[in-house]
Phi, psi and omega in degrees: 000132182266133177244096183277335182210136177280121183298123182299324180297322179294315179298316181298325181299319179281327178295339177296343178306317183292317182287324177294324183297330182295337185262003182206167175296138181245152182281166176300319181298315179297320179298313182296325185267324190235357179234029181237138179279075183302324186273005180293344181258014179238128178261123179283152001282144179199157174232122175268131184249133180232144170268152177228124181236128176240132176222180178124169187264347185283320181223160178299141177278168177196165172239138183209192181221158177231135179238136171245110184261119181252130183239156174266013171235170179272142355290145188280335182219131178232127180258124175251096187264107185068181186225169175059219183293346180269354190291137167266135170262101185271149176299134176292154183242130183281317183229073184286144171237300173290163183274119182297345180294333177298310178297319179301314180296314183296319179292324175297316180296316181296321176299322177294317178298319179297318181293319186279333186246342185079005178284169182274136180300323180298325180293317180294321176300317181298316180297320179294317180297316179298321179294318178296325183282328191237337187227012183292141172263127181236128180212162176295146182215134180244136182210174181250128175226130179054039177077008183237148176284132186234141174262133180210197177230145176245129177244127182235131176226152173230084190298337188253007183299321179242033183290123178296344179253027187299332181299331181282333183239038190307322181296337187250011182301323181270013183298132184240134176249131180235125179244132176240119183233153178196136175289354182272356177245149180303128179082357171075346182244118181267315185207146172225133181223142174227122184219143179220139174092154176215105001295163191297129168280314178220135178211107182237135183224130173249130184224135176294128180258318181177178179228132178249134180244000000 
């Protein structure tokens, strides 16, 4: 499937997380993912490089890359999510604070859920948002990046575990999203993973590889 343009409406729907949070108490998970200046530890110009790995039995797997290009001129951040016929052309961001790769991964995942189940993208966004707000598990997490031990946080959600429409998406009821973040890595986001099924129906992982200045 070719993605020539990232729908602005879809991006705006998730970006509303930040504005909605200002009007209500927000969870630790929402703060870590959407109310944190992830890019505050990166000096532009720079390019953050991520690997993307897809596996599972529902669709063919592949390996690809994601680039976040940061400039000291406008637009300040450009996300190149995957390559070739799979590439999303995401809207450039003038004054980024949070890391756009989070939105890129989630929108890619939601597009996949819509394609595989016929469900509405707005519904999947809502389930993810509700899970982050109310049932996310957050714990300390230690990992290795660039040969060094790093302290971070792991956020885990299962948006469809108590889904009232679970009968329609039964194969994906146990789908788990795992986010690993740390201010000690460039861009603040180390890894995002979404996996469903055992053995895996779908298993997609984005991982920070490095930063070029």
